[in-house]
C-alpha positions as CSV (number, residue, x, y, z in Angstrom):
1,M,-49.0,-46.4,-3.5
2,D,-45.8,-48.4,-3.0
3,E,-46.8,-52.0,-2.1
4,D,-43.1,-52.8,-1.3
5,C,-42.8,-50.2,1.4
6,P,-46.1,-50.1,3.4
7,L,-46.7,-47.2,5.8
8,L,-48.3,-49.6,8.3
9,S,-48.2,-53.4,8.7
10,L,-49.8,-55.7,11.2
11,E,-48.1,-59.0,11.5
12,H,-49.5,-62.2,13.0
13,I,-51.7,-60.4,15.5
14,T,-53.3,-62.8,18.0
15,K,-55.4,-61.8,21.0
16,D,-57.6,-63.6,23.6
17,F,-59.8,-62.5,26.4
18,D,-59.9,-65.0,29.3
19,G,-59.1,-67.9,27.0
20,T,-61.5,-66.9,24.3
21,V,-59.6,-66.2,21.1
22,V,-60.9,-63.1,19.3
23,L,-58.0,-62.6,16.9
24,S,-55.9,-65.4,15.3
25,D,-52.8,-64.7,13.2
26,V,-54.1,-61.6,11.4
27,S,-51.7,-59.8,9.0
28,F,-52.2,-57.1,6.5
29,K,-50.5,-53.9,5.1
30,L,-51.6,-50.3,4.5
31,C,-49.8,-48.0,2.0
32,K,-49.5,-44.3,2.0
33,G,-52.7,-42.6,0.7
34,E,-54.6,-45.9,0.6
35,I,-58.2,-46.4,1.9
36,L,-58.6,-49.9,3.3
37,G,-62.0,-51.2,4.0
38,L,-62.0,-53.4,7.1
39,V,-65.2,-55.4,7.3
40,G,-66.7,-58.3,9.3
41,E,-69.6,-59.3,11.5
42,N,-70.0,-58.0,15.0
43,G,-67.5,-59.9,17.2
44,A,-65.2,-60.7,14.2
45,G,-62.4,-58.8,15.9
46,K,-62.3,-55.5,14.0
47,T,-62.5,-53.1,16.9
48,T,-60.1,-55.2,19.0
49,L,-57.6,-55.1,16.2
50,M,-57.8,-51.3,16.1
51,R,-57.5,-51.1,19.9
52,I,-54.2,-53.0,19.6
53,L,-53.0,-50.6,16.9
54,F,-54.0,-47.6,18.9
55,G,-52.5,-48.8,22.2
56,M,-55.8,-48.8,24.2
57,P,-55.2,-49.7,27.9
58,V,-57.8,-52.5,27.8
59,I,-55.4,-54.6,25.7
60,A,-52.5,-54.4,28.2
61,E,-55.0,-54.9,31.1
62,T,-56.2,-58.2,29.6
63,G,-52.8,-59.8,29.0
64,G,-51.5,-57.9,25.9
65,F,-51.3,-59.5,22.4
66,Q,-49.0,-61.6,20.2
67,G,-47.6,-60.4,16.9
68,R,-46.3,-56.9,16.1
69,C,-47.2,-53.6,14.5
70,C,-44.8,-51.8,12.2
71,I,-44.7,-48.2,10.9
72,D,-42.3,-47.6,7.9
73,G,-40.9,-51.1,8.6
74,E,-40.0,-50.4,12.2
75,S,-41.7,-52.3,15.0
76,V,-43.7,-50.1,17.4
77,D,-45.3,-50.9,20.8
78,F,-47.7,-48.2,21.8
79,K,-48.2,-48.2,25.6
80,S,-51.1,-45.7,25.3
81,P,-53.2,-43.8,22.7
82,F,-50.9,-40.8,23.3
83,D,-48.0,-42.8,21.8
84,A,-50.1,-43.6,18.7
85,L,-51.1,-40.0,18.3
86,D,-47.5,-38.9,18.5
87,A,-46.7,-41.4,15.7
88,G,-49.4,-39.9,13.5
89,I,-52.2,-42.4,14.1
90,G,-55.6,-40.9,14.8
91,M,-58.8,-42.9,15.6
92,V,-62.5,-42.0,15.6
93,H,-64.1,-44.5,17.8
94,Q,-67.6,-46.1,17.4
95,E,-68.8,-44.2,20.5
96,F,-68.4,-40.5,21.0
97,S,-65.7,-39.0,23.2
98,L,-66.8,-35.4,23.2
99,I,-67.3,-33.0,26.1
100,S,-70.9,-32.0,26.1
101,A,-70.5,-28.6,27.7
102,F,-67.8,-27.5,25.1
103,T,-68.5,-26.1,21.7
104,T,-67.6,-27.7,18.4
105,A,-64.5,-25.6,18.1
106,E,-63.4,-26.3,21.7
107,N,-63.7,-30.0,21.1
108,I,-61.8,-30.0,17.8
109,L,-58.9,-28.2,19.5
110,L,-59.1,-30.0,22.8
111,N,-55.6,-30.2,24.4
112,R,-54.2,-28.3,21.4
113,E,-55.7,-24.9,22.2
114,C,-54.3,-21.7,20.8
115,T,-53.2,-19.3,23.5
116,H,-51.6,-15.9,23.8
117,P,-49.5,-14.6,26.7
118,S,-51.0,-12.5,29.5
119,F,-49.3,-9.9,31.7
120,L,-48.9,-12.7,34.3
121,N,-46.7,-14.8,32.1
122,E,-43.5,-13.1,33.2
123,V,-44.2,-14.0,36.8
124,F,-45.9,-17.4,36.6
125,G,-44.8,-18.7,33.2
126,D,-46.8,-20.1,30.3
127,R,-49.5,-21.6,32.4
128,M,-51.0,-18.2,32.8
129,S,-51.5,-17.8,29.0
130,V,-55.1,-17.2,28.0
131,L,-57.1,-18.8,25.2
132,D,-57.1,-17.2,21.8
133,R,-60.7,-17.9,20.9
134,D,-60.5,-16.3,17.5
135,A,-57.6,-18.6,16.5
136,I,-59.3,-21.7,18.0
137,R,-62.4,-20.9,15.9
138,E,-60.4,-20.3,12.8
139,R,-58.5,-23.6,13.0
140,A,-61.7,-25.4,13.8
141,E,-63.4,-23.9,10.7
142,R,-60.4,-25.1,8.5
143,S,-60.9,-28.7,9.7
144,I,-64.7,-28.4,9.1
145,E,-64.1,-27.1,5.7
146,K,-61.9,-30.1,4.8
147,L,-64.8,-32.3,5.5
148,G,-67.1,-30.2,3.4
149,V,-69.9,-30.1,6.0
150,K,-71.9,-27.4,7.7
151,L,-71.1,-27.3,11.4
152,D,-71.6,-24.3,13.8
153,P,-68.2,-23.9,15.6
154,D,-70.0,-22.2,18.5
155,M,-72.7,-24.9,19.0
156,L,-72.5,-26.9,22.3
157,V,-72.1,-30.6,21.8
158,S,-75.1,-31.2,24.1
159,E,-77.3,-29.4,21.6
160,M,-76.1,-31.3,18.5
161,P,-77.8,-34.1,16.6
162,V,-75.7,-37.3,16.5
163,G,-74.6,-36.7,12.9
164,H,-72.9,-33.4,13.8
165,K,-71.2,-35.1,16.7
166,Q,-69.7,-37.6,14.4
167,F,-68.4,-34.9,12.0
168,T,-66.9,-33.1,15.1
169,E,-65.0,-36.2,16.1
170,I,-63.6,-36.6,12.6
171,A,-62.7,-32.9,12.3
172,R,-60.8,-33.2,15.6
173,E,-58.5,-36.0,14.2
174,I,-58.0,-34.2,10.9
175,N,-56.8,-31.1,12.9
176,R,-53.9,-32.9,14.5
177,D,-50.4,-32.1,13.2
178,G,-48.6,-34.9,11.4
179,I,-51.6,-37.2,11.0
180,R,-50.6,-40.1,8.8
181,V,-53.1,-42.9,9.5
182,L,-56.8,-42.3,10.3
183,V,-58.9,-45.1,11.7
184,L,-62.6,-44.6,11.3
185,D,-64.7,-47.1,13.2
186,E,-68.3,-47.0,11.9
187,P,-68.2,-43.3,11.0
188,T,-71.3,-43.4,8.9
189,A,-73.5,-45.4,11.2
190,V,-75.2,-42.3,12.6
191,L,-75.2,-40.4,9.3
192,T,-77.9,-40.0,6.8
193,E,-77.2,-41.0,3.2
194,S,-76.5,-37.4,2.1
195,E,-74.2,-36.9,5.1
196,A,-72.4,-40.1,4.4
197,E,-71.8,-39.0,0.8
198,V,-70.1,-35.9,2.1
199,L,-67.9,-37.9,4.4
200,L,-66.9,-40.4,1.7
201,S,-65.9,-37.5,-0.6
202,G,-63.9,-36.0,2.3
203,M,-62.1,-39.4,2.9
204,R,-61.0,-39.5,-0.7
205,S,-59.7,-36.0,-0.5
206,L,-57.7,-36.9,2.6
207,A,-56.3,-39.9,0.8
208,D,-55.2,-37.8,-2.1
209,Q,-53.2,-35.7,0.4
210,G,-51.3,-38.8,1.5
211,I,-53.3,-39.8,4.6
212,S,-53.9,-43.5,4.9
213,I,-57.4,-44.5,6.1
214,I,-58.7,-47.7,7.7
215,F,-62.5,-47.5,7.1
216,I,-64.6,-49.9,9.3
217,S,-68.2,-50.0,8.3
218,H,-71.2,-52.3,7.9
219,R,-72.5,-50.2,5.0
220,L,-70.8,-52.4,2.4
221,H,-71.8,-50.3,-0.6
222,E,-70.0,-47.3,1.0
223,V,-66.9,-49.4,1.6
224,L,-66.8,-50.6,-2.0
225,E,-67.5,-47.0,-3.2
226,V,-64.5,-45.5,-1.5
227,A,-62.0,-48.2,-0.6
228,D,-58.9,-49.3,-2.6
229,R,-58.7,-52.6,-0.9
230,I,-61.0,-54.8,1.2
231,V,-59.9,-56.9,4.3
232,V,-62.5,-59.3,5.6
233,L,-62.4,-60.8,9.1
234,R,-64.5,-63.7,10.2
235,D,-64.5,-65.2,13.7
236,G,-61.1,-63.4,14.4
237,K,-59.4,-64.7,11.3
238,L,-58.5,-62.9,8.1
239,V,-60.4,-64.6,5.2
240,K,-59.9,-62.1,2.4
241,D,-57.5,-59.4,1.4
242,V,-58.4,-58.2,-2.1
243,S,-58.6,-55.2,-4.3
244,A,-62.0,-53.5,-4.1
245,K,-62.2,-53.1,-7.9
246,G,-65.0,-55.3,-9.3
247,V,-66.1,-56.7,-6.0
248,T,-69.8,-56.8,-5.2
249,V,-71.7,-56.3,-2.0
250,K,-73.1,-59.9,-2.3
251,E,-69.6,-61.3,-2.5
252,V,-68.3,-59.4,0.6
253,S,-71.4,-60.4,2.5
254,A,-70.8,-64.0,1.8
255,W,-67.1,-63.7,2.8
256,M,-68.2,-62.1,6.1
257,V,-70.8,-64.6,7.2
258,G,-69.8,-67.7,5.3
259,R,-73.2,-67.8,3.5
260,D,-75.3,-65.8,1.1
261,V,-77.1,-62.8,2.7
262,E,-79.9,-61.1,0.9
263,A,-82.5,-58.7,2.3
264,K,-86.1,-59.5,1.5
265,R,-89.4,-57.8,2.0
266,A,-91.3,-59.5,4.8
267,S,-94.6,-60.9,3.6
268,G,-97.4,-58.5,4.6
269,A,-100.1,-59.6,2.3
270,H,-103.7,-59.4,3.7
271,R,-102.4,-58.2,7.1
272,E,-105.2,-57.2,9.4
273,F,-104.9,-54.9,12.4
274,G,-106.9,-54.0,15.4
275,P,-108.3,-50.6,16.4
276,E,-106.3,-47.5,17.0
277,F,-103.7,-48.3,19.7
278,L,-101.4,-45.3,19.8
279,R,-102.5,-41.8,19.0
280,L,-100.3,-38.7,19.0
281,D,-102.1,-35.4,18.6
282,K,-100.1,-32.2,18.1
283,L,-97.1,-33.7,20.0
284,W,-94.2,-31.3,20.4
285,V,-90.8,-32.3,21.8
286,D,-88.0,-29.9,22.8
287,M,-85.1,-32.2,21.9
288,P,-81.9,-30.4,20.9
289,G,-81.2,-31.1,17.2
290,E,-84.4,-33.2,16.8
291,R,-87.2,-30.8,17.7
292,V,-90.8,-32.0,17.0
293,N,-93.5,-29.6,16.0
294,E,-97.1,-30.7,16.4
295,V,-96.8,-34.3,15.1
296,S,-100.1,-36.2,14.8
297,I,-99.9,-40.0,14.2
298,S,-102.3,-42.9,14.5
299,V,-100.9,-46.4,14.9
300,R,-103.1,-49.5,14.9
301,K,-102.8,-52.5,17.2
302,G,-100.5,-55.1,15.8
303,E,-98.9,-52.8,13.3
304,I,-95.2,-52.2,12.6
305,F,-95.2,-48.4,12.0
306,G,-92.1,-46.9,10.6
307,I,-90.8,-43.3,11.0
308,G,-88.0,-42.1,8.8
309,G,-86.5,-38.8,7.6
310,L,-83.2,-37.0,7.4
311,A,-81.0,-36.3,10.5
312,G,-82.1,-33.4,12.6
313,Q,-85.7,-33.3,11.3
314,G,-87.3,-34.6,14.4
315,K,-87.8,-38.3,13.9
316,L,-85.7,-39.2,17.0
317,G,-87.6,-36.7,19.1
318,I,-90.9,-38.5,18.8
319,P,-90.0,-41.6,20.9
320,N,-87.9,-39.7,23.3
321,G,-90.8,-37.3,23.9
322,V,-93.4,-40.0,24.3
323,M,-91.2,-42.0,26.7
324,G,-90.5,-39.0,28.9
325,L,-86.8,-38.6,28.1
326,Q,-87.2,-35.1,26.6
327,L,-89.5,-32.2,27.4
328,A,-92.8,-32.8,25.5
329,G,-96.4,-31.5,25.3
330,G,-99.5,-32.2,23.3
331,E,-101.6,-35.3,23.7
332,A,-100.6,-38.9,23.6
333,L,-103.0,-41.9,24.1
334,L,-102.2,-45.6,24.5
335,D,-105.3,-47.8,23.9
336,G,-107.5,-44.8,24.7
337,Q,-105.7,-44.0,28.0
338,A,-103.7,-40.7,28.3
339,I,-99.9,-41.2,28.5
340,P,-98.4,-38.9,31.2
341,L,-95.7,-37.1,29.3
342,N,-92.4,-36.2,30.9
343,D,-92.6,-39.3,33.2
344,P,-90.5,-42.2,32.0
345,R,-91.6,-44.6,34.8
346,A,-95.3,-43.9,34.0
347,A,-94.7,-44.7,30.3
348,L,-93.0,-48.0,31.2
349,S,-95.7,-48.9,33.7
350,M,-98.3,-48.5,31.0
351,G,-96.7,-51.3,29.0
352,M,-94.4,-49.4,26.7
353,A,-90.7,-49.9,26.1
354,F,-88.0,-48.0,24.3
355,V,-84.8,-49.1,22.7
356,S,-82.9,-45.8,22.4
357,E,-80.6,-44.7,19.6
358,D,-78.1,-43.9,22.4
359,R,-77.3,-47.4,23.7
360,R,-74.4,-46.3,25.9
361,G,-75.9,-43.2,27.3
362,V,-79.4,-44.4,27.9
363,G,-79.7,-48.1,27.1
364,L,-77.0,-49.9,29.1
365,L,-75.5,-50.3,32.5
366,L,-72.0,-50.5,31.0
367,D,-70.2,-51.7,34.1
368,E,-72.8,-54.4,34.9
369,S,-73.2,-57.9,33.6
370,L,-75.5,-58.9,30.8
371,D,-78.0,-60.7,33.1
372,W,-78.3,-57.6,35.2
373,N,-78.7,-55.4,32.1
374,I,-81.4,-57.6,30.5
375,A,-83.4,-58.1,33.7
376,F,-83.1,-54.6,35.2
377,T,-86.2,-52.9,33.7
378,A,-88.3,-56.0,34.4
379,M,-87.1,-55.9,38.0
380,Q,-87.5,-52.2,38.5
381,I,-90.9,-51.7,36.8
382,Q,-92.6,-55.2,37.1
383,D,-91.0,-56.5,40.4
384,R,-89.9,-59.6,38.6
385,Y,-86.7,-61.5,39.6
386,L,-87.1,-60.5,43.2
387,K,-87.7,-63.0,46.0
388,P,-89.3,-62.2,49.4
389,F,-87.0,-62.5,52.4
390,L,-88.6,-64.7,55.1
391,G,-92.0,-64.0,53.5
392,S,-91.7,-60.2,53.9
393,R,-93.3,-57.9,51.3
394,F,-90.7,-55.2,52.0
395,L,-87.5,-57.2,52.2
396,R,-86.6,-58.9,49.0
397,F,-83.4,-60.2,47.3
398,R,-82.5,-60.8,43.7
399,D,-83.4,-64.0,41.9
400,D,-79.9,-64.5,40.4
401,R,-80.8,-67.9,38.9
402,G,-83.9,-66.5,37.2
403,M,-81.9,-63.5,35.8
404,R,-79.2,-65.8,34.4
405,E,-81.8,-68.0,32.7
406,L,-83.6,-65.0,31.2
407,A,-80.3,-63.6,29.9
408,Q,-79.2,-66.9,28.4
409,E,-82.6,-67.2,26.6
410,Y,-81.9,-63.9,24.8
411,V,-78.2,-64.5,24.3
412,D,-79.3,-67.6,22.4
413,A,-82.2,-66.1,20.6
414,L,-80.4,-63.0,19.4
415,E,-77.0,-64.7,19.0
416,I,-75.2,-62.3,21.3
417,K,-71.5,-63.0,21.1
418,C,-70.2,-63.0,24.6
419,T,-68.1,-65.1,27.0
420,G,-71.2,-65.7,29.2
421,V,-74.1,-63.8,30.8
422,R,-71.8,-62.6,33.6
423,Q,-69.7,-60.6,31.1
424,R,-69.9,-56.8,31.5
425,A,-71.8,-54.9,28.8
426,K,-69.0,-52.5,28.1
427,E,-66.8,-55.4,26.9
428,L,-69.1,-56.3,24.0
429,S,-68.8,-55.0,20.5
430,G,-71.2,-52.2,19.6
431,G,-73.6,-54.4,17.6
432,N,-73.8,-56.9,20.5
433,Q,-74.5,-54.1,22.9
434,Q,-77.4,-53.1,20.7
435,K,-78.8,-56.7,20.9
436,V,-78.6,-56.5,24.7
437,C,-80.7,-53.3,24.5
438,L,-83.3,-55.2,22.4
439,A,-83.3,-58.1,24.9
440,K,-83.8,-55.7,27.7
441,A,-86.9,-54.4,26.0
442,F,-88.3,-57.8,25.0
443,A,-87.9,-59.0,28.5
444,I,-90.7,-56.8,29.9
445,K,-93.0,-58.1,27.1
446,P,-94.3,-54.6,26.2
447,K,-97.6,-54.0,24.4
448,L,-96.0,-51.2,22.5
449,L,-92.3,-51.0,21.6
450,F,-90.5,-47.9,20.3
451,V,-87.2,-49.0,18.7
452,S,-84.9,-46.2,17.5
453,E,-82.1,-47.0,15.0
454,P,-82.2,-50.8,15.9
455,T,-79.5,-51.8,13.5
456,R,-77.1,-48.9,14.0
457,G,-73.5,-50.3,14.0
458,I,-74.7,-53.9,13.3
459,D,-73.2,-56.0,10.6
460,V,-75.0,-57.3,7.5
461,G,-75.7,-60.8,9.0
462,A,-76.8,-59.6,12.4
463,K,-78.9,-56.8,10.9
464,R,-81.3,-59.4,9.3
465,L,-81.4,-61.3,12.6
466,V,-82.5,-58.2,14.5
467,L,-85.2,-57.3,12.0
468,D,-86.4,-60.9,12.0
469,A,-86.6,-60.7,15.8
470,L,-88.8,-57.6,15.6
471,L,-91.0,-59.4,13.0
472,K,-91.2,-62.5,15.3
473,Y,-92.4,-60.5,18.3
474,N,-94.8,-58.6,16.2
475,R,-96.3,-61.6,14.4
476,E,-96.2,-64.2,17.3
477,N,-96.9,-62.0,20.3
478,G,-99.0,-59.3,18.7
479,M,-96.6,-56.6,19.8
480,T,-97.2,-53.2,18.2
481,I,-93.9,-51.7,17.1
482,V,-93.0,-48.1,16.1
483,M,-89.6,-48.3,14.4
484,I,-87.5,-45.2,13.8
485,S,-84.6,-45.5,11.4
486,S,-82.3,-43.6,9.1
487,E,-82.2,-46.6,6.8
488,L,-85.1,-46.4,4.5
489,E,-84.6,-49.9,3.0
490,E,-84.9,-51.4,6.5
491,L,-88.1,-49.6,7.1
492,R,-89.5,-50.8,3.8
493,S,-88.4,-54.4,4.6
494,I,-90.6,-54.9,7.7
495,C,-93.0,-51.9,8.2
496,D,-96.6,-51.8,7.3
497,R,-96.7,-48.0,6.8
498,I,-93.9,-45.4,6.9
499,A,-94.2,-41.8,8.0
500,I,-91.6,-39.3,6.9
501,V,-90.7,-36.5,9.2
502,D,-89.5,-33.2,7.8
503,E,-88.9,-30.0,9.9
504,G,-90.5,-31.5,12.9
505,R,-93.7,-32.5,11.2
506,V,-95.1,-35.5,9.4
507,A,-94.6,-34.7,5.7
508,G,-96.6,-37.8,4.6
509,I,-97.3,-41.5,5.2
510,L,-96.6,-44.0,2.5
511,P,-96.8,-47.8,2.1
512,P,-93.5,-49.6,1.9
513,E,-94.1,-50.5,-1.7
514,A,-94.2,-46.8,-2.7
515,H,-91.5,-45.6,-5.2
516,L,-88.2,-44.4,-3.7
517,E,-88.7,-41.0,-5.4
518,D,-91.9,-40.5,-3.4
519,F,-90.0,-41.0,-0.1
520,G,-87.3,-38.7,-1.4
521,L,-89.7,-36.0,-2.2
522,L,-91.2,-36.2,1.3
523,M,-87.7,-36.0,2.8
524,S,-86.9,-33.0,0.7
525,G,-90.1,-31.2,1.9
526,R,-91.6,-31.1,-1.5
527,G,-94.3,-33.7,-0.9
528,A,-95.2,-37.0,-2.7
529,T,-97.2,-37.5,-5.9
530,E,-100.9,-37.7,-5.5
531,E,-100.9,-41.4,-6.6
532,A,-98.5,-42.4,-3.8
533,R,-99.9,-40.3,-1.0
534,V,-101.6,-42.4,1.7
535,A,-104.1,-41.1,4.3
536,N,-103.2,-41.5,7.9
537,A,-105.8,-44.1,8.6
């Protein structure tokens, strides 16, 4: 790497949205074949900075930016992402941009399809060429092989688990000709630890081939494992630009949040629970990529019950099936009353809520304001925040003031970084969108809360805040919580018991204090030791 001749440099970048400064005089360089770890809390400005680099339209639509971007020492001004792609800059965004009805291979080669001429070409020109599906499949398989993962090139995106979607996104960027800089925005957030290890290995291989990588992640141990250099943003300002060698996770955490951050196990000594509150008996769920086969679980009133396991083993299918978002069967009881499966409204009406792992597809009204998002379910299911018109039971209008007050309460409680409760949900960072999903669920004051991947895409500081919020609602309000997560340490930090799902079935249930190897054995399908195995009671 030649420090004197950087491949990419960002100089004095400053950006504001409606007077709110989100980036202030940010400058750093990226050399050929270097992996740069870009870290910071949600709202620190990481994604906005990459949107500027990639020429995203939202930047120009909101007044542009100050400063300049340079490639090989020459100033560039990308008017659209197509300009960035032509310059050899690829980006894998935090949210997927795949076509669900297309296969893996078709998505990887999208807009770069291999074709061969048909007999109509001589009359109508190249537009009558037909797809060379064998060549498309072959090129896609080469990109998949570079990542070292197992992806079916013929699988529809709609049938994939989220981890496979992420690998497909990355394979698409790798497939582009002339790729020089690859921006990865939270690529491991949806991956299991084993999948993340494969990706990190693939990143190092790409760097060895001369491709420069900007790696944005809240998994600091992964950043330190693979990055050559660390750049830390805090409140829109660059606070550190150092070599990753010898740096610790604790140091980076402190730079990010301006204070020491340390995860601790919540006190659970002498916890007492009520009677059985949720019972699942031989539940099956037909969720693509997360199929559930006859799961039986008993959760007690006031308990925080964790569900973990590897990607694609069925853990995500359980809440989606119980809440009616995926086809399900078997028996489900809430406080002794049968839960009507395949009926989301009935599930909500019974006093259950669900924070989905798919915040953009299921959890949010992206084009609506925060107050509308947070109050929406309470309004729809509980008839709250509606006022009668002239005393009529049938004509009602929104209680806008009540909605604003509700939203402000949760903006303050969850420290949602926004310009105000009227800001649109799609304008927030991914982690703050996740907090809005939590606020939306808390607002209906459920008796039982399913929360799936609650800290996905959330930074180290906000992660503790979200977990503390779940603990608070459990301890103070007696809310029973079923938490599904790919992060075993998060489950161990707040859950009272943890079920591990393997091949669509409960492999075993352990206390959070059990040895890590026992959890690992359950995930691998080999079972835990007799000493660590705990009965489901």
